[in-house]
C-alpha positions as CSV (number, residue, x, y, z in Angstrom):
1,X,96.5,-185.0,23.4
2,X,99.2,-185.8,26.0
3,X,102.1,-183.3,26.1
4,X,104.5,-186.2,26.5
5,X,105.4,-189.2,24.2
6,X,106.1,-192.5,25.9
7,X,109.4,-192.8,27.8
8,X,112.0,-194.8,26.0
9,X,111.8,-198.3,27.6
10,X,114.3,-201.1,28.1
11,X,114.2,-203.9,25.5
12,X,112.6,-207.1,26.6
13,X,114.8,-210.0,27.8
14,X,116.1,-212.4,25.2
15,X,117.6,-216.0,25.2
16,X,115.9,-216.7,28.6
17,X,117.3,-213.6,30.3
18,X,114.5,-211.6,32.0
19,X,114.0,-208.0,31.0
20,X,115.2,-205.4,33.6
21,X,112.8,-204.1,36.1
22,X,111.1,-200.8,35.3
23,X,111.3,-198.1,38.0
24,X,107.7,-198.7,38.8
25,X,108.6,-202.3,39.9
26,X,111.7,-201.4,41.9
27,X,112.1,-200.5,45.5
28,X,115.2,-198.2,45.7
29,X,117.1,-197.8,48.9
30,X,118.8,-194.4,48.1
31,X,117.3,-191.8,45.9
32,X,118.9,-188.5,44.6
33,X,116.5,-185.8,43.4
34,X,118.0,-182.9,41.4
35,X,115.8,-179.9,42.0
36,X,115.1,-177.1,39.4
37,X,117.1,-173.9,39.6
38,X,114.3,-171.3,39.8
39,X,112.2,-170.5,42.9
40,X,108.9,-170.9,41.2
41,X,109.9,-174.1,39.4
42,X,110.8,-175.7,42.9
43,X,107.3,-174.8,44.1
44,X,105.7,-176.3,41.0
45,X,107.7,-179.5,41.5
46,X,106.4,-180.0,45.0
47,X,103.5,-182.3,44.0
48,X,106.1,-184.6,42.3
49,X,108.3,-184.4,45.4
50,X,105.4,-185.4,47.6
51,X,104.5,-188.3,45.3
52,X,108.1,-189.6,45.2
53,X,108.2,-189.6,49.0
54,X,105.0,-191.6,49.1
55,X,106.1,-194.0,46.5
56,X,109.5,-194.7,48.3
57,X,108.6,-194.5,52.1
58,X,111.5,-196.5,53.3
59,X,114.2,-195.0,50.8
60,X,116.7,-192.5,51.9
61,X,115.9,-189.5,49.7
62,X,118.4,-186.7,49.1
63,X,117.7,-183.4,47.5
64,X,120.3,-181.6,45.4
65,X,119.7,-177.9,44.8
66,X,121.2,-174.4,44.9
67,X,121.9,-173.2,48.4
68,X,119.7,-170.0,48.1
69,X,116.7,-172.2,47.3
70,X,116.9,-174.3,50.4
71,X,114.3,-172.1,52.3
72,X,111.8,-172.8,49.7
73,X,111.4,-176.3,51.0
74,X,112.2,-175.7,54.6
75,X,109.8,-177.6,56.9
76,X,108.8,-180.1,54.2
77,X,108.9,-183.8,55.1
78,X,110.0,-185.2,51.7
79,X,113.8,-185.4,52.0
80,X,116.1,-187.1,54.6
81,X,119.0,-184.8,53.6
82,X,119.9,-181.9,51.4
83,X,123.2,-181.3,49.5
84,X,124.0,-178.2,47.5
85,X,125.7,-177.4,44.2
86,X,129.1,-175.8,44.8
87,X,128.9,-172.1,44.7
88,X,130.2,-170.2,41.7
89,X,132.0,-167.0,42.1
90,X,133.1,-164.6,39.4
91,X,136.7,-164.8,40.6
92,X,136.9,-168.5,40.3
93,X,139.0,-170.0,37.7
94,X,137.7,-172.8,35.5
95,X,139.9,-175.4,37.3
96,X,138.5,-174.2,40.6
97,X,135.0,-174.7,39.3
98,X,135.9,-178.1,37.9
99,X,137.3,-179.2,41.3
100,X,134.1,-178.2,43.0
101,X,132.0,-180.1,40.5
102,X,134.1,-183.2,40.6
103,X,134.3,-183.0,44.4
104,X,130.5,-183.1,44.6
105,X,130.4,-186.0,42.2
106,X,132.8,-187.9,44.4
107,X,130.7,-187.1,47.5
108,X,127.6,-188.5,45.8
109,X,129.4,-191.5,44.6
110,X,130.2,-192.6,48.2
111,X,126.4,-192.5,48.9
112,X,125.9,-195.2,46.2
113,X,122.4,-194.0,44.9
114,X,120.1,-196.3,43.2
115,X,118.3,-193.6,41.3
116,X,118.9,-190.1,40.2
117,X,115.8,-188.3,39.4
118,X,116.6,-185.2,37.3
119,X,113.9,-182.6,37.5
120,X,116.2,-180.2,35.7
121,X,116.8,-180.3,32.0
122,X,120.6,-179.5,32.2
123,X,123.5,-181.5,30.8
124,X,125.4,-180.6,33.9
125,X,123.0,-182.6,36.1
126,X,123.0,-185.6,34.0
127,X,126.9,-185.6,33.8
128,X,127.0,-185.4,37.6
129,X,124.8,-188.3,38.0
130,X,126.9,-190.3,35.6
131,X,130.1,-189.4,37.3
132,X,128.6,-190.2,40.7
133,X,128.0,-193.7,39.4
134,X,124.1,-193.6,40.0
135,X,122.8,-196.9,38.6
136,X,119.6,-195.4,37.1
137,X,119.5,-191.8,35.8
138,X,115.9,-190.6,34.9
139,X,115.0,-187.5,33.2
140,X,113.9,-185.8,30.1
141,X,116.1,-186.2,26.9
142,X,117.0,-182.5,26.5
143,X,120.2,-180.4,26.4
144,X,122.1,-183.1,24.5
145,X,122.3,-185.3,27.5
146,X,120.4,-188.5,26.2
147,X,123.5,-190.7,26.2
148,X,124.0,-189.9,30.0
149,X,120.5,-191.1,31.0
150,X,119.3,-194.7,31.4
151,X,115.6,-193.8,31.4
152,X,114.6,-191.1,29.0
153,X,111.3,-189.2,28.8
154,X,110.6,-187.4,25.6
155,X,108.6,-184.2,25.8
156,X,106.5,-183.7,22.7
157,X,107.7,-181.4,19.9
158,X,105.7,-179.9,17.1
159,X,107.7,-178.5,14.1
160,X,110.9,-178.8,16.2
161,X,109.5,-176.8,19.1
162,X,108.6,-177.9,22.6
163,X,104.9,-177.8,23.3
164,X,104.1,-175.5,26.2
165,X,102.9,-177.6,29.2
166,X,102.3,-176.6,32.9
167,X,105.4,-177.4,34.7
168,X,103.5,-179.2,37.5
169,X,102.4,-181.8,35.0
170,X,105.9,-181.8,33.4
171,X,107.4,-182.9,36.7
172,X,104.5,-185.2,37.7
173,X,105.2,-187.2,34.4
174,X,108.5,-188.1,35.8
175,X,107.0,-189.2,39.0
176,X,104.4,-191.2,37.2
177,X,107.1,-192.9,35.3
178,X,108.6,-194.0,38.7
179,X,105.4,-195.6,39.6
180,X,103.8,-192.8,41.6
181,X,100.0,-193.3,41.4
182,X,98.7,-190.1,42.9
183,X,100.6,-187.0,42.1
184,X,98.0,-184.2,42.3
185,X,98.6,-180.6,41.0
186,X,98.3,-178.4,44.0
187,X,101.7,-177.1,45.2
188,X,102.5,-177.4,48.8
189,X,104.8,-175.4,51.1
190,X,105.6,-175.4,54.8
191,X,107.0,-172.8,57.2
192,X,109.2,-173.3,60.3
193,X,108.7,-171.6,63.7
194,X,111.7,-169.4,63.0
195,X,110.3,-168.2,59.7
196,X,106.9,-167.4,61.4
197,X,108.6,-165.5,64.2
198,X,110.5,-163.4,61.7
199,X,107.2,-162.6,59.9
200,X,105.8,-161.6,63.2
201,X,108.7,-159.2,63.8
202,X,108.3,-157.6,60.3
203,X,104.6,-157.1,60.7
204,X,104.9,-155.6,64.2
205,X,107.8,-153.3,63.2
206,X,105.4,-152.0,60.5
207,X,102.6,-151.5,63.0
208,X,100.4,-153.8,61.0
209,X,99.6,-156.3,63.7
210,X,96.3,-154.7,64.6
211,X,94.1,-156.6,62.2
212,X,94.7,-154.6,59.0
213,X,94.7,-156.7,55.9
214,X,98.2,-157.2,54.5
215,X,98.8,-156.6,50.7
216,X,102.1,-157.5,49.2
217,X,103.5,-155.9,46.0
218,X,106.2,-157.8,44.3
219,X,107.5,-155.6,41.5
220,X,110.8,-157.3,40.6
221,X,111.7,-160.4,38.7
222,X,115.1,-162.3,38.7
223,X,114.4,-163.5,35.2
224,X,115.0,-160.0,33.8
225,X,113.4,-156.6,33.4
226,X,111.1,-157.6,30.6
227,X,109.0,-159.4,33.2
228,X,108.5,-156.2,35.3
229,X,105.4,-154.1,35.2
230,X,105.9,-150.4,35.6
231,X,106.8,-149.0,39.1
232,X,104.4,-146.0,38.9
233,X,101.5,-148.4,38.2
234,X,102.5,-150.7,41.1
235,X,102.4,-147.5,43.2
236,X,98.9,-146.5,42.0
237,X,97.7,-149.9,43.0
238,X,99.3,-149.8,46.3
239,X,97.8,-146.4,47.1
240,X,94.3,-147.7,46.0
241,X,94.6,-150.8,48.3
242,X,95.5,-148.5,51.3
243,X,92.7,-146.0,50.6
244,X,90.0,-148.4,49.5
245,X,90.8,-151.3,51.8
246,X,92.7,-150.0,54.7
247,X,95.6,-152.4,53.7
248,X,99.0,-152.5,55.1
249,X,101.3,-152.5,52.1
250,X,104.5,-154.3,52.1
251,X,106.9,-154.2,49.0
252,X,108.9,-157.4,48.5
253,X,112.2,-157.7,46.7
254,X,115.1,-160.1,46.2
255,X,118.7,-159.0,46.9
256,X,119.0,-157.7,43.3
257,X,115.6,-156.0,43.2
258,X,115.9,-153.5,46.0
259,X,116.1,-150.5,43.7
260,X,112.8,-151.2,42.0
261,X,111.0,-151.8,45.3
262,X,112.3,-148.5,46.7
263,X,111.2,-146.8,43.5
264,X,107.6,-148.1,43.8
265,X,107.7,-146.8,47.5
266,X,108.9,-143.4,46.4
267,X,106.1,-143.0,43.9
268,X,103.4,-143.9,46.5
269,X,101.5,-141.3,48.3
270,X,100.4,-143.6,51.1
271,X,102.8,-145.3,53.4
272,X,104.4,-148.7,52.5
273,X,107.1,-151.0,54.0
274,X,109.9,-151.9,51.7
275,X,111.3,-155.3,52.8
276,X,114.9,-154.3,52.0
277,X,116.8,-153.7,55.3
278,X,117.6,-156.5,55.4
279,X,116.0,-158.1,52.4
280,X,113.4,-160.6,53.7
281,X,114.6,-164.2,53.1
282,X,112.6,-166.7,51.2
283,X,111.4,-168.6,54.3
284,X,110.0,-165.5,56.1
285,X,108.5,-164.4,52.8
286,X,106.6,-167.7,52.7
287,X,105.3,-166.9,56.2
288,X,104.3,-163.4,55.4
289,X,102.5,-164.4,52.1
290,X,100.7,-167.2,54.1
291,X,99.1,-164.4,56.2
292,X,98.5,-162.0,53.3
293,X,95.0,-161.0,52.1
294,X,96.4,-160.3,48.6
295,X,99.5,-160.4,46.5
296,X,100.2,-158.3,43.3
297,X,103.1,-159.7,41.5
298,X,104.9,-160.2,38.2
299,X,105.2,-163.7,37.0
300,X,107.9,-164.8,39.5
301,X,108.6,-166.9,42.5
302,X,106.4,-165.3,45.1
303,X,103.3,-165.9,42.9
304,X,103.8,-169.6,43.5
305,X,104.2,-169.2,47.2
306,X,100.8,-167.5,47.3
307,X,99.2,-170.4,45.3
308,X,100.7,-173.0,47.5
309,X,99.1,-171.3,50.6
310,X,95.8,-170.3,49.0
311,X,96.6,-166.6,49.2
312,X,94.7,-164.5,46.7
313,X,97.1,-163.4,44.0
314,X,96.9,-161.2,40.9
315,X,99.8,-162.1,38.4
316,X,100.8,-159.7,35.7
317,X,102.2,-161.4,32.5
318,X,104.3,-159.8,29.9
319,X,106.8,-161.7,27.8
320,X,106.3,-165.1,29.4
321,X,103.8,-167.7,28.2
322,X,101.4,-168.6,31.0
323,X,100.8,-172.0,29.7
324,X,104.3,-173.0,31.1
325,X,103.2,-172.1,34.8
326,X,99.5,-172.6,34.7
327,X,98.1,-173.6,38.0
328,X,94.2,-173.4,37.7
329,X,94.2,-171.9,41.2
330,X,90.7,-170.5,42.1
331,X,92.4,-167.8,44.1
332,X,94.6,-166.5,41.2
333,X,93.8,-164.0,38.6
334,X,96.0,-163.2,35.6
335,X,96.3,-159.9,33.7
336,X,97.8,-160.0,30.2
337,X,97.3,-158.2,27.0
338,X,97.8,-159.8,23.5
339,X,100.5,-158.2,21.4
340,X,101.8,-159.2,18.1
341,X,105.4,-159.8,19.4
342,X,104.6,-162.0,22.3
343,X,104.9,-164.1,24.3
344,X,108.5,-163.7,23.3
345,X,110.2,-165.2,26.5
346,X,112.9,-162.6,26.3
347,X,114.7,-161.1,29.4
348,X,115.1,-157.6,27.8
349,X,112.6,-156.1,25.5
350,X,114.1,-154.9,22.2
351,X,111.1,-152.9,21.3
352,X,108.8,-150.7,23.5
353,X,107.7,-153.1,26.2
354,X,104.2,-152.9,24.9
355,X,103.1,-156.2,26.6
356,X,103.5,-154.3,29.9
357,X,102.8,-150.6,29.1
358,X,99.4,-151.5,27.7
359,X,98.4,-152.9,31.2
360,X,97.1,-150.0,33.4
361,X,96.5,-149.8,37.1
362,X,92.7,-150.1,36.8
363,X,93.0,-153.5,34.9
364,X,94.9,-154.8,37.9
365,X,92.7,-153.3,40.5
366,X,89.6,-154.8,38.8
367,X,91.2,-158.3,38.7
368,X,92.0,-157.8,42.5
369,X,88.5,-156.8,43.4
370,X,87.0,-159.6,41.3
371,X,89.3,-162.0,43.0
372,X,88.6,-160.8,46.6
373,X,84.9,-160.9,45.9
374,X,85.3,-164.4,44.6
375,X,87.4,-165.6,47.6
376,X,84.7,-164.2,50.0
377,X,82.2,-166.4,48.2
378,X,84.4,-169.4,48.4
379,X,84.9,-168.9,52.1
380,X,81.1,-168.5,52.6
381,X,80.7,-171.9,50.8
382,X,83.2,-173.5,53.1
383,X,86.2,-173.7,50.9
């Protein structure tokens, strides 16, 4: 069964007036694509972005996203320009935030977009497209924004709940509605020369440029602490990778995750490099993971970087439902235990975090070894 019901369509023409063209029949000149707000979701949207570019080769395509996410798509050929949501600061008053939002709407209105393709589910994105005077506003009818859209896709619900579906297929459904024939499901990322050079410097500073396999641990998660596996178990895995495989271990973190990364390093008995001084940006992180032999991570953004580059990755799931981010990558293994309270999708565990505490280091190491053996077989077969 398809996870989507049919999009709401325009009524056919009456009294001799032809029906409006569907998006699949149009050739827009200017397209605004509003990107998701999470690192991993941006990566999972890349098959749809690629398909939209191929569907509209002569159109001017503009991406709208949060400024910190720009490096996720650096080097990609799918947009002609990028604009950013206005930054929000705690000290800003509500009028100041409104002025920033309305200023962006005015800027977009001047561009006279034919389409706004909303890959976000937010009311804010639909309101912005409406205020910007975009003729056709296409997205899912969620978050109470149906009246602001001209073309509405309806995700399937059962008993009032959304049916979990892999986000790549969720975004691809929008692209197919636009007339994109070939979407694919393999995420794709690129790196720039500057990002590769920064990864070179990080590896050289760590003394890991002599052929040692690079293993990256990613113990944080911006979603919340419920997603995080235990630091002492990350440390046990890191030590085992150094001792058993001669790996150079790097511990990745975001700006708000430095403490957990340092905690893992302090618990390790073998040397490891914490990427916290300064925190490695998303662009150089892509370049580092492109070269890595293995990533061990919670269910968070770098997992999707690894999948996009074909880097072997073990993903540890706790409160999140893996069906939302399913990738079917042959170079990924997932570790998850079934608990009666999960997957709860909560940022903070109100109980004893049993979905994570019941995963021990040997379970993760077994998955890693199984994965690496499988990757060696794939390479021998010419994959």
